[in-house]
C-alpha positions as CSV (number, residue, x, y, z in Angstrom):
1,X,92.9,117.8,96.7
2,X,91.8,115.2,94.2
3,X,94.1,116.2,91.7
4,X,97.0,116.2,94.1
5,X,96.0,112.6,95.1
6,X,96.0,111.7,91.5
7,X,99.5,112.9,91.2
8,X,100.7,111.1,94.3
9,X,99.0,107.9,92.9
10,X,100.8,108.5,89.7
11,X,104.1,107.8,91.2
12,X,103.0,104.4,92.4
13,X,103.8,102.6,89.0
14,X,107.3,104.4,89.1
15,X,108.1,103.0,92.7
16,X,106.8,99.6,91.8
17,X,109.2,99.4,88.8
18,X,112.2,100.5,91.2
19,X,110.9,98.1,94.1
20,X,111.0,95.0,91.7
21,X,114.4,96.1,90.5
22,X,115.5,96.3,94.0
23,X,114.4,92.7,94.6
24,X,111.1,93.3,96.5
25,X,108.3,90.8,95.9
26,X,104.6,92.0,95.2
27,X,103.2,91.1,98.8
28,X,106.3,92.2,100.5
29,X,106.0,95.7,98.7
30,X,102.4,96.1,99.5
31,X,102.8,94.9,103.3
32,X,105.8,97.3,103.7
33,X,103.9,100.1,101.9
34,X,100.9,100.0,104.2
35,X,102.7,99.2,107.4
36,X,105.1,102.2,107.0
37,X,102.1,104.5,105.8
38,X,99.8,103.3,108.6
39,X,102.5,104.0,111.5
40,X,103.2,107.5,109.7
41,X,99.5,108.6,109.5
42,X,98.8,107.2,113.1
43,X,101.5,109.4,114.3
44,X,100.4,112.4,112.3
45,X,96.7,111.9,113.4
46,X,98.0,112.0,117.0
47,X,100.0,115.0,116.6
48,X,97.2,117.1,115.1
49,X,94.6,115.8,117.8
50,X,92.8,113.3,115.4
51,X,93.2,110.3,117.6
52,X,91.5,107.4,115.6
53,X,90.5,105.7,118.9
54,X,88.1,108.6,119.6
55,X,86.2,107.7,116.5
56,X,82.6,106.0,117.0
57,X,83.0,102.2,117.1
58,X,80.6,101.7,114.2
59,X,82.8,104.2,112.0
60,X,86.1,102.6,113.2
61,X,85.1,99.1,112.4
62,X,83.7,100.4,108.9
63,X,86.9,102.1,108.2
64,X,89.0,99.1,109.1
65,X,86.9,97.0,106.8
66,X,87.3,99.7,104.1
67,X,90.9,99.0,104.1
68,X,91.3,95.5,105.3
69,X,88.8,94.3,102.8
70,X,87.8,96.5,100.2
71,X,91.1,98.5,99.5
72,X,92.9,95.2,100.0
73,X,90.5,93.2,97.6
74,X,91.0,95.9,95.0
75,X,94.8,96.0,95.2
76,X,95.1,92.2,95.5
77,X,93.0,91.7,92.2
78,X,94.6,94.2,90.2
79,X,98.2,92.8,91.0
80,X,97.1,89.3,90.4
81,X,95.7,90.2,87.2
82,X,99.1,91.9,86.3
83,X,100.8,88.6,86.7
84,X,98.9,87.1,83.6
85,X,97.6,89.9,81.5
86,X,99.5,92.8,79.8
87,X,99.9,96.0,81.8
88,X,98.0,97.8,79.3
89,X,95.0,95.7,79.2
90,X,94.7,95.8,83.1
91,X,95.3,99.6,83.3
92,X,92.5,100.1,80.6
93,X,90.3,98.0,82.5
94,X,90.9,99.6,85.7
95,X,90.0,103.0,84.6
96,X,86.5,102.0,83.7
97,X,85.9,102.7,87.5
98,X,84.9,106.3,86.8
99,X,81.9,105.0,84.5
100,X,80.9,102.4,87.2
101,X,80.9,105.1,89.8
102,X,78.6,107.3,87.8
103,X,76.4,104.4,86.8
104,X,76.2,103.1,90.2
105,X,75.3,106.3,91.6
106,X,72.6,106.8,89.0
107,X,71.2,103.1,89.7
108,X,71.6,102.8,93.4
109,X,71.5,106.2,94.7
110,X,69.2,107.7,92.4
111,X,71.7,110.5,91.3
112,X,71.2,112.6,88.1
113,X,73.9,112.6,85.5
114,X,74.1,115.5,83.2
115,X,74.9,115.3,79.5
116,X,78.3,116.9,80.4
117,X,79.2,114.2,82.7
118,X,78.5,111.6,80.1
119,X,80.5,113.6,77.6
120,X,83.3,113.7,80.3
121,X,83.1,110.1,80.8
122,X,83.4,109.3,77.3
123,X,86.4,111.6,76.7
124,X,88.1,110.3,79.8
125,X,87.6,106.7,78.6
126,X,88.7,107.4,75.1
127,X,91.9,109.2,76.4
128,X,92.9,106.4,78.5
129,X,92.2,104.0,75.8
130,X,94.6,105.7,73.5
131,X,97.2,106.3,76.4
132,X,97.4,102.7,77.0
133,X,96.9,101.3,73.4
134,X,94.8,99.1,71.8
135,X,94.7,95.3,72.9
136,X,92.8,92.0,72.2
137,X,90.4,90.5,74.7
138,X,90.5,87.0,75.6
139,X,88.5,85.5,78.3
140,X,90.5,84.1,81.4
141,X,90.2,84.2,85.3
142,X,92.8,87.1,85.2
143,X,90.6,89.1,83.0
144,X,87.7,88.4,85.7
145,X,89.9,89.6,88.3
146,X,91.1,92.6,86.3
147,X,87.3,93.5,86.0
148,X,86.8,92.9,89.6
149,X,89.4,95.2,90.7
150,X,87.6,98.7,89.5
151,X,84.2,96.9,90.7
152,X,85.5,96.9,93.9
153,X,87.1,100.3,93.6
154,X,83.8,101.7,92.8
155,X,82.3,100.3,96.2
156,X,85.3,101.8,97.9
157,X,84.8,105.3,96.5
158,X,80.9,105.1,97.2
159,X,81.4,103.9,100.8
160,X,84.1,106.3,101.4
161,X,82.2,109.2,100.3
162,X,79.3,108.4,102.8
163,X,81.8,107.4,105.6
164,X,84.0,110.6,105.4
165,X,81.1,113.1,105.7
166,X,81.3,112.5,109.5
167,X,85.0,111.7,110.3
168,X,88.3,113.5,110.1
169,X,90.3,112.8,107.0
170,X,93.8,111.9,108.5
171,X,92.2,109.8,111.4
172,X,90.2,107.9,108.7
173,X,93.0,107.4,106.6
174,X,95.2,106.2,109.3
175,X,92.4,103.5,110.1
176,X,92.0,102.4,106.6
177,X,95.7,102.1,106.0
178,X,96.2,100.1,109.3
179,X,93.4,97.7,108.0
180,X,95.2,97.3,104.6
181,X,98.5,96.8,106.5
182,X,97.2,94.0,108.5
183,X,95.9,92.3,105.6
184,X,98.7,92.6,103.4
185,X,100.9,91.5,106.1
186,X,98.9,88.3,106.6
187,X,99.1,87.6,102.9
188,X,102.7,88.2,102.8
189,X,103.4,85.9,105.7
190,X,101.2,83.2,103.8
191,X,103.3,83.6,100.8
192,X,106.7,83.8,102.8
193,X,107.4,87.4,101.8
194,X,107.0,89.0,105.1
195,X,110.5,90.5,105.2
196,X,112.3,93.7,105.6
197,X,114.2,95.0,102.5
198,X,117.7,93.5,102.3
199,X,119.4,96.8,101.0
200,X,119.3,100.5,101.1
201,X,117.7,100.8,97.7
202,X,114.8,98.6,99.0
203,X,114.5,100.8,102.2
204,X,114.4,104.0,100.1
205,X,111.7,102.6,97.8
206,X,109.8,101.2,100.6
207,X,109.7,104.8,102.4
208,X,109.0,106.7,99.2
209,X,106.0,104.1,98.1
210,X,104.6,104.7,101.6
211,X,104.7,108.4,101.6
212,X,103.8,109.7,98.1
213,X,101.3,107.2,96.5
214,X,100.0,106.1,100.0
215,X,100.0,108.6,102.8
216,X,99.6,111.7,100.8
217,X,97.5,110.4,97.9
218,X,95.0,108.4,100.1
219,X,94.6,111.4,102.6
220,X,94.2,114.1,99.8
221,X,91.6,111.8,98.1
222,X,89.6,111.0,101.2
223,X,89.7,114.8,102.2
224,X,88.6,115.8,98.8
225,X,85.9,113.1,98.3
226,X,83.0,114.5,100.4
227,X,83.8,118.0,98.9
228,X,83.5,117.3,95.2
229,X,81.5,113.8,95.3
230,X,82.3,110.3,94.1
231,X,81.4,111.0,90.6
232,X,83.4,114.0,90.0
233,X,86.2,112.7,92.2
234,X,86.3,109.5,90.2
235,X,86.4,111.4,86.8
236,X,89.0,114.0,88.1
237,X,91.3,111.1,89.1
238,X,91.4,110.0,85.4
239,X,94.4,112.5,85.1
240,X,96.4,109.9,87.0
241,X,97.5,107.9,83.9
242,X,98.5,111.1,82.1
243,X,100.9,112.0,85.1
244,X,102.1,108.6,85.2
245,X,103.2,108.7,81.3
246,X,105.1,112.0,82.0
247,X,106.8,110.7,84.9
248,X,107.9,107.6,83.0
249,X,109.3,109.8,80.2
250,X,111.0,112.2,82.4
251,X,112.5,109.5,85.0
252,X,112.6,106.3,83.3
253,X,113.3,107.5,79.6
254,X,110.0,105.9,78.2
255,X,109.0,107.4,74.7
256,X,105.6,109.2,74.3
257,X,103.9,108.5,71.2
258,X,101.4,110.8,69.2
259,X,98.5,108.7,70.0
260,X,99.4,108.8,73.8
261,X,99.6,112.6,73.4
262,X,96.2,112.7,71.9
263,X,94.9,110.4,74.9
264,X,96.6,112.7,77.5
265,X,94.8,115.7,76.0
266,X,91.4,114.0,76.0
267,X,91.8,112.9,79.6
268,X,92.8,116.5,80.6
269,X,89.9,117.9,78.6
270,X,87.7,115.6,80.6
271,X,89.1,116.8,83.9
272,X,88.3,120.4,82.9
273,X,84.9,119.7,81.6
274,X,83.7,118.0,84.7
275,X,85.2,120.7,87.0
276,X,83.3,123.4,84.8
277,X,80.3,121.4,84.1
278,X,78.2,123.7,86.4
279,X,78.8,126.6,84.0
280,X,76.6,125.0,81.5
281,X,73.7,123.8,83.8
282,X,70.8,126.0,85.3
283,X,71.1,127.0,89.1
284,X,73.5,128.5,91.4
285,X,77.4,128.4,90.6
286,X,78.1,125.8,93.5
287,X,75.3,123.5,92.5
288,X,77.6,120.5,92.0
289,X,79.6,121.1,95.4
């Protein structure tokens, strides 16, 4: 489920490029993305009998806040940072979140971290660094926002792991997306970008970005999160940049360098390592589940 989620999220950058080429703005794209996704997920939740309104009030408020504040904050800081910093730098910083999840779990939740997880962590970070290439750090407010994005996402993962143990995945995803939709519609209105796409290409991109990297990706991630745990889910999700590079090569004609190939191999090895780490640990085979 988490690997399927990473594949869905990997299409986001492709859809974003097409959206900008179709004349959509950032806030407009995000508002349209989450508005369509929330409607779709609410309908799906009702069809399969997971009415979000039947959720415990406390859980409902928590999920709305998770989408309207935490997920929105992560996305907003990420996209604002992209306005001033190179995409490679922002992506590199964003993928320190697996490290933050492991460290946060160790510091605040008293979770043990095996040497295999640390090794997978190092391999995934090195792989992502090779994928996006080296860059030079210079202090700026945009850099602060770029660092804030994975920090907020760490909180999103840890809170989501706890909340999702007692709520159905589709209903929870519908509420989270509704919270994000409300927040981004408000932001788009404040920035005078709350408008429907003006052409068929814009509508096609809007529907696509709402379906694959939003409805499918978020639902699979939230469903898989309580099954594998926050640390493993975060590490497994580092396969996303590899998929993004492959999609960019196939669909956009980008070239894949030898260094990027090495980085992709490291990320995939990290995913395999974290999935099979229990084979090198004492105890029952399902000790990490």
